[in-house]
N, C-alpha and C positions, 0 to 999 in steps of 0.2 A: 396735755400737749407740752407743758414745760418740762415734764420728765422725759418725754420722747426727744426734745431738742437737746437736753443735757446729755443723754446717752449718745446721740449722734456726734456731738462735739468731742466727747471723750474718745469715741471710736476713731474719729478723724485724727485726733492728736496722736493716738497710739500708733496708728498705721503710718503716719508721716514720720514719726521718730524712728520707727523700726526700719522703714525703707531708706532713710537718710544714712543711718549707721551701716545698713547692709551694703548699699552701693558704694559707700566710702571705702569699706574694706575690700570689696570686690575689685576696685580699681587702684589699689595701693601699688607703689613702685617696688621693684625687687630690692630688698634690704641687704642681701649678702653681696655687697659691691667690692669688698677688699678681703684678703685672707685674714687680716688682723681682727676684722669685725665678725668673722663667720660664726664663732661660738656664741657671741652675744646675740647675733641676729637669729641664730637657730633657736635660742631660748625664747626670744621675742616672737618668732614665728609660731612656736608652740602655744604661747600665751594668746596670740591673736586668734589662732584656730579655735582655742577653747572659748574665747569671747564670741567668735562667730557661731559656734555651736550653741552657746547660751542664748544669743540673740534669736537664732532660728527657733529654739525651744520656746522663748518668750513670744515670738511671732505666732507659733502654733497655739499657745495658751490664750493669747489675746484674741485670736480669731475665734476660738471656741467661746470665749467670754462674750464677744459681740453677738454671736449666734444665739447664746442663751438670753442675752438682753432682748433681742427681737422676739424670741419665744415667750419671754416673761411678759412683754408688752401685749402680745396677742392674747395671752391668757388672762388679761385684765378686763375682758369684755363679757358682759352678760346680756345676751340678746341685742348686741350692738351698742350697749351703753357702758361707758367706762366706770368701774367701781373704784372708789378711793381706797388706797392701801390701808388706811386706818380702819375702814369698815370691815375689811377682810380679817384683819388682826383681831377685831372685836368678836368675831365669830368663835374663835378658839379652835383648837386642833380637831374637835369632834364634828364641827359643822363647816365642811368645805364641799363645794360643788365639784362634781367630776369634770374632767377636762372638756368633754363634749358639750357640757352646759355652758362653760366659760368661753367656748370658741366664738370667734367673730361670725356674726350671721352673714352667710354668703350674699344674701340680697337684703340690703339695709331697709328696704321698704316692705319686706316680706312679713308675714304673720308668724310670731313665735308665741305658742301657748303652752306653758308648762303644765304638767299633770302632777298635782300634789296629792300623794297617797297618805292618808292618816293611819298610823299603825300604833299598836300598844303591845299586847301580849298574845297575839294570834300568830302561831307559826304558819298558819294557812295563808298568810299574806303572800306566800309564794304562788298560790293559785291566781291571785289577782295580778301579781307582777308578770307571771308567765304570759297571761293573756295580753296585758298591755304591751309587752315586748313583741309578742307574736303579731299583733295587728297594727302596731305603730308604723306609719309610712315613712317617717323621717325623724331621726333622733335629734337633729338640730332644730326642727320646727316644733317638736313635742318632747322637750326634755322631761324626764320623770324624776321627781324629787320625793323621797319618802321621809315623812316627818314622824319620828317615833317618840312616844311618851312612855311612861311606866318603867323605863330602865330594865326591861325584861331581856336577859342575856340570850336566851334561846332564840327569841324573835330577832334580836340584833344580829346574831350569827347567821340566820337565814337571809336577812337583808344584805349583809356584807358579801354574800356569794354573788350578788347581782352587780356589784360595783366593778368596773366603771360604767356599765350600761345604765345604771341609775345612780342617783346621789342620795346620801343619807344625812339628814340633819336631826338633831336630838333636842327635845324640849328640856332646857336646863333646870327649870324650877320643879323639883320633885318633893317639895315640902308638903306637909299635910294641909288641907284646906279647912278652915273653920266654916262649919255649916250650922244652920239653926237645928236645934235638937229634934224637931219633928221631921227633918229632912236628911237625917244621917244615913238612911238606907239609900238615898239618892246622891250620895257623895260623888259617884262616878260621873253624874251629869255636870257637876261643878268642875271636875278635872277635864272633861271633854271641852267645855267652854274655854277654860284657860289655855288648853292646847291649841284650839282653833285660833284664838286671838293671837297667840305668840307666832304660830306658823304663818298666818296670813300677813302679819307685820313683816316677817322675814321676806316673804315672796314679793310684797309690794314696796316696802320702804327700804329694805336692804338690797335685795337682788334687782329691784326696780323693773319688774315685769309689768306689762299693761293689763294682763288678764290671767286667769288661772282656771283650770278644770279641777274640781275637788272630787276625789274618789276615796272611799273608805276601804279598809283592808279586807272586807267580806263581800266584795262585789264581783260578779262576773260581768264581762262586757261583750257587746255584739261586734261582729266583724267590721261594721261601718261606724263604730263608736267615734273614732277620730274624724271621719268624714262628716258625721253629723254636726260636731262642734265647729269644724272648719267652715261648713256651709252656712251655719247660723251666726257665726261670729260677727259679720257685718251688720246684722240686725241689731245685735246688742250694742254695737258701737254707735249706730246712727239713730236709733229710736229711743228717745228719752222716756217713753211710756213702758219700756221693758227694763227689768232689773236682773233677770237671770235667764239662762237657758238650762233646762233640765232634761236628762236622758230618761226620766222615769214617768210612767203612767200609773198612778195609784190604783186605778181600776183596770189595769192591763192584763186581766186574767183571760185565759181561753174561754170563749163563749161570750165575752163582753167587748171583744175587739174585732175589727175587720182584718183578718190575716192577709188579705189581698192588697191592703192599703199601707204598705210599709213606709211609703213616702209622705203620708198625711201627718201634718203637724197642726197644733192648736195653740191658742193663747189661753192662759189660765190665771185666775186671781189667787189660786192656792199655791204657796211655795212648796214644790215637791221634794227638792233635795235629791239624795241618792244618785250622785253623779251629776254635778251641775257646774255651770260656768258663771263667774262674775268678773267685773272689771275693777280697775284701781279706783275709779271715781266713786263707785259704790262703797268700796272698803274705806276710803277716806271719810265717807259719811258715817258709816256704821262703827268704825273702830273707836271713835271718841266716846261712844256710849255702850260699848260691847258689854253684854250681861255676864254675871258671875256663873250662871247656870241656865239650862234649858234654852240654849241659843236658838234652836230651830222654831220653837213656839214663840219666842220673843221676836224673831224676824218676821213672823206672820202677823204681828200686831199692826193695826192701822197706822200707828205712829211711825213704824219703819216702812211698811209697804207703800204708803202714800198713793194708793190706787194704781200702782204699777203692776204689771203682769209678768209672767214667765212664759216661755215657750216649752211645750211638752209634746211628745210623740204619741201617735196612735199605738205603736208597739214599742215597748221599752227597749232602750239600748243598754240597760243595766238590769241585773237581777241579784238580789242578796242571797248568799248562802250561809249567812251568820245567824243561826238560830239562837246561839247563846251570846249574850252581851248585857249591857247595862239595863236594857229594857226587859230582860229575862224572857225573850221570845214572844213579846206582846205582838199579836196579829200574825205571827209567822205561820203557825200550823193551820189557821183558818183562812189565811189570805196570801201572805207574801210568797210562800213557796209555790203558788200557782201562777205567778206572774210569767207571762210569755216573753222570752228573750228573742229579739229580732234575729233572723237568720239570713235575710236577703240584703245584699249590699245595695245601698241607694246612693247615687252620686250627688249628694246635696250641694256640693260646691259648684256644680254646673247648672243648678236649678235657679229659677227666679223666685225669690222669697218675698217679694214686695207685697204679696197677698196677706202677709202676717203683720204688716204695719197697722196700727190701730184704725187710722182713717179708712183704710180699705176693708180690713177684717170686720169691724163692728157692723158696718152697713150690711155686708153679705150675711154675717152670722145672724143678726136680728131678723132679717127677712126670712132666712131659712128656717129658723126656730118657730117664728110666730105665724108663718104661712102653712106650717105642717098641721095635719089633722090631729085633733085631740082624741085620745083613746083611753080606755081604762087598763089597769094592770091585767085584769082577767082576760080582756080581749086580746091583749098582746101575748099573754102566756099561752092561751088556747089557739092562737093563730086565726082568730075570727075577725080579720081585717081584710076587706074586699080589695082595697087598692094597694098599689106598690108605693114605694117612696118613704121618706122619713115620717115619723109620727111623734106626738108629744103627750107626755103624762104630766098633768098639772099638780103642783103641791101648793098649799096655802099656809101651812103651819110647820113648825119644827117637827112636831109629832108625825104629821102626814108624810113629811120628807123621809124621816127615819124609817117609818113603817114600809114605805114603798121601796126604799133603797135596800133594806134587808131582804125583802121578797125577791128583788132582782139580783141579789148577790153583790151589790155595790158597797163600798165603804160608806158608813152612815154617820161618821163622827164629824165634828166641826172644830176649827181652830180660829179663834177670834171671829166666830160667826160665819166662816167660809167653809163650805163642804169641799171635800177633796175633788180636784180636777175642775171645779166650778169656774165658769166665766160668766159674769153678769148674772150670777145665781143659777146658771144652767149647767147640768151635767150631761155631757154628750157621750153616748156609748153605743155599742152594736149588740143587737139581740135578735136571734132567729132570722138572720139574713137582711136586717134593715137597721138604719140609723134611728136611734131613739133619743129624744130630749126629755130629761126630767127637769121641768122648768117652772118658775113662778109665773104670776100674771104679767102681762105686758107692761102694766103700770108699776112694776117692781121699783122700790125706793132705795134699794141698797142692802148690804149685809147688816144684820142685827147682831151685835157682839154678845147680846144676852143669850143667843142660841148656842153658845159654846158649852 
């Protein structure tokens, strides 16, 4: 505000000085009053006209300067929050947000959620960016920021073609990372964790956004991708038992989902990732202890999760096309490439999401699961179930869970004792026209980290 008042005082002084001089000379008396003074007065007349021309030129320049000052002040806004000039200088010439990101939000109370795209050396980042731009409803509400690591020139050239529709920031630390000898082949995971930590610090502590949607450069998105996050954003802000919104269903393959239920959402204890939203409060908590590597498995540990849940959809709003990466295509051929991407637009922002708050959801969920009939895998597979409605397959041990999950085509691995998509130990999926729960006993005591 002090900068703005200074500019206004300068502008007022300049205009006052110019108008005073201008009108003084406009109303001057006729100087050629006697023949003896005519030559001198003619010379003076020429000088005065030159001075007038100079004043008018200065007037024009100062008017343009004041206009630029106003424009400069407008461009110091990120989502309605003024950034200090020193912070912008600290970014350096390579890390500047595009003008539309810096524009003042039209509605100061409105929601602004940047999309942070993590990129490295895939020129196919264009596929991801094309879809983000195609489906984005409002560039001011959803600014797209690409954060690039690796210094790959070809990838940077591709990204630059999208500016100013997107912004590019670049991870400055390209030094080699020291890793334990036994983990040298996993060096890429260390670099990814460093990149995530740096970019999220920029988003929350430099650009001062309140939340962010994280996308990786090998993801396709659904037509209602933005609507999904816009509709669930209030849940993340108001419910302290939630810590993320994910667009991904780990068991979202055709044959395991109800394709008629595009609007159905669930709570899950498993952190899904692959297109997810977090807020600043969570990052303030995690950033102080951010790991050097394997950040996604680290975030799934009980010390980080603290019994909080994420929201995930019945039908995924993202799908990975990145077979090649640091994981060397782990799970891709057997599982990931079969994930169904939602095609039906769902107006989530106009729907009542209160059923997903824990106090409402848990009661309804537990009743639905444990009032369902118990069946065996064989009965389910062979369709030998006489009644309609949901059914339940019970597991008692890690081995029985893995055996049943494999037979059903579900992901059977654990992270910190939590199976993928589980909530209170229950996996909810769709099989041969009915909802199925792969569930522990009703007296379930919690996840056992030794099951990992």
